[in-house]
VOGU-3710 file (C-alpha; in Angstrom, 3 decimals, decimal comma):
1> xxxxxxxxxx> 64,777/35,268/-37,925  68,530/35,313/-37,489  70,784/36,052/-34,418  72,814/39,315/-34,954  73,947/40,049/-31,495  74,761/38,116/-28,392  75,824/39,350/-24,821  76,476/37,477/-21,602  76,228/38,817/-17,996  77,273/37,564/-14,601
11> xxxxxxxxxx> 75,048/37,823/-11,577  75,885/36,515/-8,059  72,766/35,315/-6,227  73,143/34,852/-2,505  71,098/32,287/-0,703  68,142/33,646/1,255  68,555/31,076/4,131  72,361/31,353/4,405  75,082/28,866/3,325  73,889/25,737/1,425
21> xxxxxxxxxx> 75,664/22,601/2,609  75,822/19,214/0,992  78,663/16,617/0,411  80,467/18,390/3,224  80,801/21,536/1,279  79,087/24,870/1,652  78,217/27,708/-0,842  76,985/31,260/-0,122  75,095/31,611/-3,420  74,696/31,017/-7,119
31> xxxxxxxxxx> 77,257/32,334/-9,677  74,899/32,882/-12,525  75,764/33,198/-16,346  72,906/34,933/-18,239  72,783/34,878/-22,105  71,060/37,489/-24,179  70,272/36,819/-27,934  69,035/39,603/-30,171  67,612/38,905/-33,703  67,170/40,897/-36,934
41> xxxxxxxxxx> 63,425/41,042/-36,063  64,223/42,899/-32,923  63,214/40,125/-30,642  65,358/39,262/-27,729  65,732/35,952/-25,893  67,275/35,162/-22,548  68,860/32,081/-20,958  70,434/31,314/-17,621  72,517/28,733/-15,852  74,217/28,762/-12,382
51> xxxxxxxxxx> 76,185/25,851/-10,911  76,180/25,330/-7,154  79,836/25,998/-6,664  82,313/23,715/-8,375  81,845/20,560/-6,090  78,127/19,778/-6,952  78,180/18,898/-10,579  80,457/18,795/-13,551  80,280/22,520/-14,112  81,809/25,772/-12,811
61> xxxxxxxxxx> 80,935/29,292/-13,253  84,246/30,399/-14,814  83,998/27,486/-17,327  80,450/28,773/-18,300  81,622/32,231/-18,948  84,627/31,018/-20,946  82,487/28,583/-22,840  79,789/31,067/-23,863  82,483/33,348/-25,041  83,711/30,703/-27,261
71> xxxxxxxxxx> 80,308/29,641/-28,695  78,288/32,824/-29,006  80,331/34,363/-32,032  79,710/31,137/-33,865  75,893/31,482/-33,495  75,752/34,664/-35,555  73,400/34,299/-38,502  71,629/31,162/-37,165  67,874/30,751/-36,856  67,021/30,341/-33,044
81> xxxxxxxxxx> 63,735/28,738/-33,894  65,432/25,691/-35,435  66,199/24,254/-31,895  67,496/20,987/-33,051  69,725/22,468/-35,733  71,176/24,994/-33,164  71,832/22,103/-30,640  73,463/19,921/-33,424  75,578/23,011/-34,356  76,753/23,616/-30,757
91> xxxxxxxxxx> 77,424/19,925/-30,231  79,726/19,920/-33,441  81,434/23,196/-32,480  82,166/22,151/-28,844  82,579/18,618/-27,608  80,628/17,897/-24,299  80,253/20,851/-21,895  76,416/20,714/-21,703  76,248/23,342/-18,999  77,864/25,783/-21,424
101> xxxxxxxxxx> 75,265/25,178/-23,997  72,262/25,236/-21,577  71,645/29,020/-21,349  72,214/29,525/-25,066  69,583/26,764/-25,697  67,209/28,463/-23,205  67,513/31,764/-24,984  66,674/30,130/-28,349  63,541/28,556/-26,718  62,548/32,003/-25,352
111> xxxxxxxxxx> 62,918/33,364/-28,925  61,048/30,394/-30,628  58,127/30,704/-28,216  57,890/34,481/-28,776  57,921/33,945/-32,520  55,071/31,434/-32,201  53,163/33,769/-29,782  53,030/31,007/-27,264  54,342/30,447/-23,604  56,869/27,716/-23,493
121> xxxxxxxxxx> 54,569/25,206/-21,827  52,139/25,523/-24,780  54,919/25,721/-27,197  56,620/22,553/-25,995  53,417/20,479/-26,147  50,733/21,761/-23,838  49,976/22,929/-20,280  48,768/20,105/-18,032  46,756/21,610/-15,060  47,419/24,824/-13,331
131> xxxxxxxxxx> 50,323/24,229/-11,030  53,107/21,841/-10,063  54,322/20,847/-6,587  57,410/22,336/-5,144  59,957/21,029/-2,692  62,394/22,791/-0,467  65,789/21,490/0,414  67,124/21,308/3,928  70,963/21,531/3,806  73,060/19,346/6,191
141> xxxxxxxxxx> 73,242/20,722/9,829  72,328/19,407/13,290  69,072/17,404/13,528  67,656/20,361/15,728  68,512/23,007/13,185  67,186/20,928/10,347  63,910/20,483/12,094  63,753/24,208/12,524  64,362/24,767/8,836  61,594/22,112/8,039
151> xxxxxxxxxx> 59,123/23,834/10,255  59,912/27,140/8,658  59,245/25,843/5,154  55,972/24,312/6,341  54,909/27,698/7,599  55,740/29,091/4,199  53,332/26,626/2,656  55,745/23,961/1,268  54,521/20,367/1,625  57,578/18,498/0,250
161> xxxxxxxxxx> 61,030/18,501/1,745  64,350/17,241/0,556  66,577/16,328/3,412  70,244/16,508/2,481  72,159/13,330/3,657  75,329/11,672/2,305  77,471/12,163/5,454  78,099/9,569/8,143  75,003/7,268/7,707  74,002/7,017/11,378
171> xxxxxxxxxx> 74,226/10,760/11,673  71,986/10,974/8,611  69,497/8,556/10,086  69,283/10,970/13,099  68,624/13,857/10,742  65,988/12,063/8,803  64,170/10,653/11,751  64,192/13,956/13,474  62,554/15,698/10,433  60,159/12,844/9,781
181> xxxxxxxxxx> 58,961/12,945/13,440  58,542/16,777/13,412  56,446/17,102/10,316  52,835/15,782/9,442  52,646/12,384/7,959  51,233/13,803/4,588  54,387/15,841/4,071  56,469/14,014/1,449  60,160/13,537/2,455  63,196/12,777/0,230
191> xxxxxxxxxx> 66,552/11,786/1,487  69,015/13,000/-1,136  72,683/11,902/-0,738  73,740/13,528/-4,073  75,774/10,368/-4,785  77,990/10,962/-1,733  77,903/7,635/-0,132  79,777/4,284/-0,712  77,481/1,255/-1,098  78,205/0,119/2,504
201> xxxxxxxxxx> 77,165/3,568/3,942  74,005/3,712/1,807  73,041/0,177/3,003  73,649/1,111/6,772  71,324/4,114/6,229  68,602/2,091/4,605  68,753/-0,676/7,223  68,637/1,727/10,065  65,723/3,631/8,553  63,682/0,440/8,218
211> xxxxxxxxxx> 60,109/1,010/6,900  60,166/4,753/7,355  58,175/6,768/4,700  60,575/8,489/2,470  62,020/8,535/-1,106  65,764/7,741/-1,532  67,541/9,963/-4,055  70,929/9,200/-5,613  72,542/7,294/-2,743  75,772/6,566/-4,789
221> xxxxxxxxxx> 77,192/8,021/-7,781  77,475/5,148/-10,293  74,578/3,140/-11,821  76,395/-0,069/-10,673  76,546/1,004/-7,041  72,962/2,177/-7,081  71,869/-1,135/-8,531  73,447/-2,899/-5,425  71,600/-0,489/-3,074  68,352/-1,022/-4,995
231> xxxxxxxxxx> 68,441/-4,613/-4,531  68,137/-4,065/-0,646  66,355/-0,777/-0,206  62,642/-0,859/0,355  61,804/2,764/-0,463  61,276/4,132/-3,973  64,633/5,343/-5,516  65,087/8,556/-7,536  68,261/9,084/-9,680  69,716/12,420/-10,526
241> xxxxxxxxxx> 73,430/12,949/-10,852  73,968/9,577/-12,656  71,483/10,485/-15,384  73,080/12,833/-17,831  72,386/10,948/-21,177  69,654/8,923/-22,850  71,972/5,898/-22,471  72,107/6,418/-18,716  68,289/6,625/-18,449  67,707/3,553/-20,477
251> xxxxxxxxxx> 70,513/1,531/-18,744  68,923/2,480/-15,303  65,553/1,488/-16,421  66,617/-1,696/-17,907  68,512/-2,619/-14,654  65,286/-1,724/-12,663  67,170/0,759/-10,489  64,949/3,742/-10,571  61,374/4,819/-9,880  61,792/8,371/-10,808
261> xxxxxxxxxx> 64,290/10,644/-12,402  65,512/14,197/-11,815  66,478/16,065/-14,978  68,553/19,194/-14,693  68,777/21,537/-17,517  72,449/22,490/-17,328  73,555/18,897/-16,595  71,892/17,622/-19,805  72,495/20,504/-22,122  69,372/22,604/-21,950
271> xxxxxxxxxx> 65,696/22,595/-22,551  65,912/20,679/-25,946  67,667/17,688/-24,470  65,747/17,801/-21,201  62,372/17,649/-23,102  63,579/14,360/-24,927  64,726/12,806/-21,687  61,380/13,735/-20,024  59,382/12,295/-22,882  61,149/8,911/-22,655
281> xxxxxxxxxx> 60,873/8,975/-18,840  57,195/9,497/-19,159  56,890/6,721/-21,639  58,840/4,388/-19,211  56,360/5,131/-16,489  58,767/7,032/-14,251  58,078/10,030/-11,976  59,696/13,124/-13,424  61,449/16,173/-11,813  62,667/18,899/-14,075
291> xxxxxxxxxx> 64,910/21,532/-12,298  68,584/22,785/-12,572  71,656/23,444/-10,578  70,635/26,968/-9,793  69,633/30,388/-11,038  66,747/32,954/-10,387  63,627/33,955/-12,300  64,734/33,107/-15,790  65,959/29,540/-14,840  62,778/29,028/-12,662
301> xxxxxxxxxx> 60,562/29,967/-15,629  62,279/27,473/-17,922  61,925/24,575/-15,521  58,423/25,332/-14,654  57,354/25,645/-18,247  58,785/22,192/-18,887  57,188/20,664/-15,751  53,782/22,137/-16,704  54,153/20,455/-20,113  54,662/17,016/-18,334
311> xxxxxxxxxx> 51,481/14,960/-17,782  50,177/15,539/-14,185  50,342/11,808/-13,257  54,068/11,612/-14,232  55,054/14,823/-12,487  56,896/14,599/-9,144  57,919/18,160/-8,021  60,311/20,996/-8,951  62,049/23,972/-7,346  61,357/27,791/-7,156
321> xxxxxxxxxx> 64,995/29,019/-7,261  63,735/32,581/-7,461  62,704/32,200/-3,817  66,047/30,442/-2,718  68,099/33,544/-3,609  67,950/37,214/-2,607  68,505/38,601/-6,151  65,895/38,588/-8,933  66,635/38,885/-12,690  63,240/39,587/-13,934
331> xxxxxxxxxx> 59,556/39,897/-13,528  56,723/37,528/-14,644  56,862/34,537/-12,421  53,621/34,004/-10,608  53,790/33,957/-6,872  54,138/30,547/-5,261  50,881/29,596/-3,380  50,140/26,456/-1,305  53,525/24,906/-2,038  52,832/24,994/-5,771
341> xxxxxxxxxx> 54,234/26,926/-8,710  52,656/28,140/-11,949  54,368/29,031/-15,219  54,078/32,515/-16,870  51,432/32,871/-19,562  53,253/35,401/-21,700  54,931/34,256/-24,832  58,391/32,546/-24,498  59,895/32,343/-20,989  57,357/35,116/-20,079
351> xxxxxxxxxx> 60,090/36,985/-18,104  60,587/40,675/-18,360  64,313/40,912/-17,591  65,893/43,616/-15,326  68,509/44,256/-17,917  69,814/47,391/-16,261  70,329/45,616/-12,994  72,650/43,092/-14,602  75,202/45,755/-15,256  77,721/45,641/-18,170
361> xxxxxx> 78,051/42,343/-20,049  81,376/40,443/-19,587  81,027/39,415/-23,236  79,414/40,858/-26,468  79,646/39,904/-30,081  77,808/40,703/-33,283
//
């Protein structure tokens, strides 16, 4: 099997619940880059990545489009089933830029799973259980509006909520306490600052929250600053933005900073590198979340497959981006039920792409 043609598409995906706010910024939707790889056997594989604006992570949509245009011609003639070989080739051809490589790697996984006749959960090691827990994110707003959003998500069946903080710490305390008081005690809450606080702000928040029941996610950006917060905070800590490489994960574990890790496909370079980080995190006894910076059905399928291939006692939760946005790019994702998500059971990603709805590709080669 060899890649003989590649195309890339752009799809804007508006948020279903209006602008998404964190770190004092707001975005109207996801600007998705979708990659299509075609092989000499006639098989087609798909991949997707969508940054949340340019402020959220070290990725931006125009950079993804430029990057895939640089890499895709160099992949002609490669065997997409040889995932490690393809990743090594991309890393040699382009230094860094993991978000550019993520949709290409995903498309190769899709092709490899199809060639094996297996859904990617089974292809990557096995499907543990039938479904994974989901969370919904409550973007920054007034405490009253955030409570209304939380109650809406509870009515929709979600039982895990991520409250966006990282603003003035006392205002964030008001937000967290309002949501905590408005939802049942068995609803899991995460306070996620996305690395926006300085150490003093994170400590003021933690002190004011006292013994409240919640998880604290990425209070500061650097490992050193999070270590200073970890020494004081009583709640379990999850790291996300500061974990981009294996060195980061091992250093954070050695420093006893984290209790769990959030692995985003586009941040680490795709499914191949995410699986390796996941396996090491599981071996270290950490809770694992696998998700991404955005997307729709294709990206949701990829993250759900990797979550389902994670042992149940190590899984934390994931996201259903297909339900965060108003635009679909394929059929095949099972409907969300009871705040949980299942992975497709067809080979590969298991998504039948709405190719005609994507319009003309912005790049083609081969």
